[in-house]
C-alpha positions as CSV (number, residue, x, y, z in Angstrom):
1,M,0.1,0.6,0.1
2,K,1.5,3.0,-1.3
3,L,0.2,6.4,0.6
4,L,0.6,9.8,-1.5
5,T,0.9,13.3,0.5
6,P,-1.6,16.2,-1.0
7,A,0.9,17.9,-2.8
8,Q,1.6,14.6,-4.9
9,V,-2.0,14.5,-5.5
10,A,-2.3,17.9,-6.2
11,E,0.6,16.7,-9.4
12,L,-1.5,14.3,-10.0
13,T,-4.7,15.1,-10.6
14,Q,-3.9,18.5,-11.3
15,I,-6.3,19.9,-8.8
16,A,-5.0,22.4,-6.5
17,E,-4.2,21.4,-2.9
18,Q,-6.3,24.0,-1.6
19,T,-9.0,22.6,-3.1
20,L,-8.6,18.6,-1.9
21,A,-8.3,21.0,1.6
22,H,-12.0,22.0,0.4
23,Y,-12.7,18.8,-0.7
24,R,-11.7,17.3,2.2
25,S,-13.8,19.1,4.7
26,A,-16.8,19.3,3.2
27,G,-16.5,15.0,2.5
28,T,-16.5,15.0,-1.4
29,G,-12.9,14.1,-1.8
30,P,-10.9,11.0,-2.2
31,P,-10.6,9.3,1.3
32,Y,-8.0,10.3,3.3
33,L,-5.6,9.1,6.2
34,K,-4.8,11.1,9.5
35,F,-1.3,10.1,10.8
36,G,-1.2,12.6,13.6
37,G,-2.4,15.6,11.7
38,H,-0.6,14.7,8.3
39,V,-3.0,14.1,5.5
40,R,-2.4,10.9,3.1
41,Y,-4.2,9.5,0.5
42,R,-4.3,5.9,-0.6
43,V,-3.2,5.5,-4.5
44,E,-6.5,2.1,-4.0
45,D,-8.8,5.0,-2.8
46,L,-7.4,7.5,-5.3
47,D,-7.9,5.3,-8.3
48,D,-11.8,4.8,-7.2
49,W,-13.0,8.7,-6.1
50,I,-11.6,9.6,-10.1
51,A,-13.3,6.4,-11.1
52,R,-16.2,7.8,-10.1
53,Q,-15.8,10.8,-10.7
54,V,-15.9,9.3,-14.7
55,Q,-19.0,7.5,-13.9
56,A,-20.7,10.4,-11.7
57,Q,-20.3,12.9,-14.7
58,Q,-21.4,10.1,-17.6
59,R,-24.9,9.6,-15.9
60,E,-25.8,13.2,-15.8
61,H,-26.6,14.0,-19.7
62,R,-26.4,17.2,-19.5
63,P,-27.6,19.1,-22.2
64,V,-25.7,21.1,-24.4
65,L,-27.2,24.4,-24.4
66,I,-26.7,27.0,-27.2
67,P,-27.7,30.7,-26.6
68,L,-29.8,32.3,-29.4
69,P,-29.1,35.7,-30.9
70,R,-30.7,38.5,-29.3
71,S,-34.2,40.4,-31.2
72,K,-34.7,43.8,-30.3
73,Q,-36.8,44.1,-27.3
74,P,-40.7,45.6,-28.3
75,T,-41.1,49.2,-27.2
76,V,-43.4,50.1,-24.5
77,R,-45.3,53.0,-24.5
78,I,-47.5,53.7,-21.9
79,S,-51.2,56.4,-23.5
80,R,-51.3,60.1,-22.4
81,K,-55.5,58.0,-21.8
82,L,-54.3,55.3,-19.9
83,G,-52.7,57.9,-17.0
84,G,-49.3,57.9,-18.3
85,R,-46.8,60.5,-18.7
86,P,-45.2,61.5,-21.5
87,K,-41.4,61.4,-21.1
88,R,-39.4,65.1,-21.3
89,Q,-37.1,65.6,-24.4
90,G,-32.9,66.1,-24.0
91,V,-30.9,66.4,-20.9
92,Q,-32.0,66.1,-17.7
93,T,-29.5,68.1,-14.8
94,N,-30.4,68.7,-11.6
95,R,-32.2,71.8,-9.4
96,S,-28.8,72.4,-8.6
97,E,-27.3,72.9,-12.7
98,R,-30.5,74.9,-14.1
99,Q,-29.9,78.2,-14.7
100,E,-32.3,80.4,-13.1
101,P,-33.7,82.5,-16.8
102,A,-32.7,86.2,-16.3
């Protein structure tokens, strides 16, 4: 039985050590052993975990979503007969920026 350190597993799997630590705390990563505060992974457990990841992804069969081009949004206008207020034309300014007529 060969044991690997988190650094060795990270190099082997191309998964960051911090991610492996997160997996350990969440209980979603490969099984691990602790010896006096040192984390170790068994090669057999790592191989089994990797195989389960492949099988889990193959079972999901998620459809591929292709974004369609956006059509122009319809313009909504409020009729004055329904109580709507027409929008002002031009640039609005704050009261402090408005100049008093001379």
